[in-house]
C-alpha positions in Angstrom: 22.9 -43.7 5.9 24.9 -46.4 4.3 27.0 -48.2 6.9 29.5 -51.1 7.1 30.0 -52.7 10.4 33.4 -54.1 11.1 33.8 -57.7 12.2 34.2 -56.7 15.8 30.5 -55.6 16.0 27.7 -58.1 16.5 24.3 -58.8 15.1 22.6 -56.7 17.8 24.4 -53.6 16.6 23.5 -54.3 13.0 19.8 -54.8 13.9 19.6 -51.6 16.0 21.0 -49.6 13.1 18.7 -51.3 10.6 15.7 -50.6 12.8 16.7 -46.9 12.8 16.4 -46.9 9.0 20.1 -47.3 8.0 21.3 -49.4 5.1 23.7 -51.8 6.9 26.3 -54.2 5.4 28.7 -56.1 7.6 32.2 -57.4 7.1 31.1 -61.0 8.0 28.1 -61.0 5.6 30.4 -59.9 2.8 33.1 -62.5 3.7 35.7 -59.8 4.4 37.0 -61.4 7.6 40.7 -60.5 8.1 40.7 -57.8 5.4 43.7 -55.4 5.9 42.6 -52.1 7.3 43.6 -50.0 4.3 41.8 -52.4 1.9 38.6 -52.3 4.1 38.5 -48.5 4.2 38.9 -48.5 0.4 36.0 -50.9 0.0 33.9 -48.6 2.2 34.9 -45.6 0.1 33.9 -47.4 -3.2 30.6 -48.5 -1.6 30.0 -45.1 -0.1 29.6 -46.7 3.3 30.7 -45.2 6.6 32.8 -47.7 8.6 31.5 -48.4 12.1 34.3 -50.1 14.2 35.9 -50.7 17.5 39.4 -50.9 15.9 41.4 -47.9 17.3 43.7 -47.9 14.3 41.0 -46.5 12.2 41.0 -43.4 14.4 44.7 -42.7 13.7 44.9 -39.6 11.3 48.5 -40.5 10.5 47.3 -43.8 9.0 44.0 -42.8 7.4 42.9 -39.6 5.7 39.3 -39.5 6.9 38.4 -36.7 4.5 38.8 -39.2 1.6 36.5 -41.7 3.2 32.8 -42.1 3.5 33.4 -41.6 7.2 34.5 -43.6 10.2 32.5 -44.0 13.4 34.9 -45.3 16.1 33.0 -46.8 19.1 34.9 -46.4 22.3 33.7 -48.9 25.0 34.8 -49.4 28.6 37.7 -51.8 29.3 35.4 -54.8 30.0 32.3 -53.9 27.9 28.9 -55.5 28.3 26.4 -56.0 25.5 24.6 -53.0 27.0 27.7 -50.8 26.7 27.8 -51.7 23.0 24.1 -51.0 22.5 24.4 -47.7 24.3 27.3 -46.6 22.0 25.3 -47.7 18.9 22.3 -45.7 20.2 24.5 -42.7 20.6 25.7 -43.1 17.0 22.0 -43.4 15.9 21.2 -40.2 17.7 24.1 -38.4 16.1 23.1 -39.4 12.7 19.5 -38.5 13.3 20.5 -35.1 14.4 21.3 -34.1 10.9 25.1 -34.0 11.2 27.0 -35.6 8.4 29.8 -38.1 9.0 31.0 -38.3 5.4 34.7 -37.5 5.2 35.0 -37.3 9.0 36.0 -39.3 12.0 33.5 -39.5 14.9 34.5 -41.0 18.2 31.4 -42.4 19.9 31.1 -43.0 23.6 27.8 -43.6 25.5 25.9 -40.3 25.2 28.7 -38.5 23.5 29.8 -37.9 19.9 33.1 -36.2 19.3 34.1 -35.2 15.7 37.8 -35.2 15.0 39.0 -32.3 13.0 42.6 -32.3 11.7 44.9 -29.5 12.9 45.1 -27.9 9.4 41.3 -27.6 9.2 41.0 -26.1 12.6 43.5 -23.4 11.6 41.8 -22.6 8.3 38.4 -21.8 9.8 
């Protein structure tokens, strides 16, 4: 899977995802520090990369139409996260991606041991 890690994720997260076989680019490695959220999601769309982030704004369906994106994986950590909390969330993401599910066009909210897929109200009513 092609992923872009937001600036709020560290080197260990990138390495874990790369070791799992994912193609990982990072905001810092592309000198995109401070890029406005809408611009960043558009860059990810053009590059066909799922955004992996801790930024809660990317989880807001009123601000972002996830179905038009390459996907967003929002990692939710405890209030005072440790490096292990981050690694556990990344491993949960790796497991979700390895399970054959697709994140393209979707929002996944990742917590340690749990992947929740956000589905807009109109899609829930259609199916």
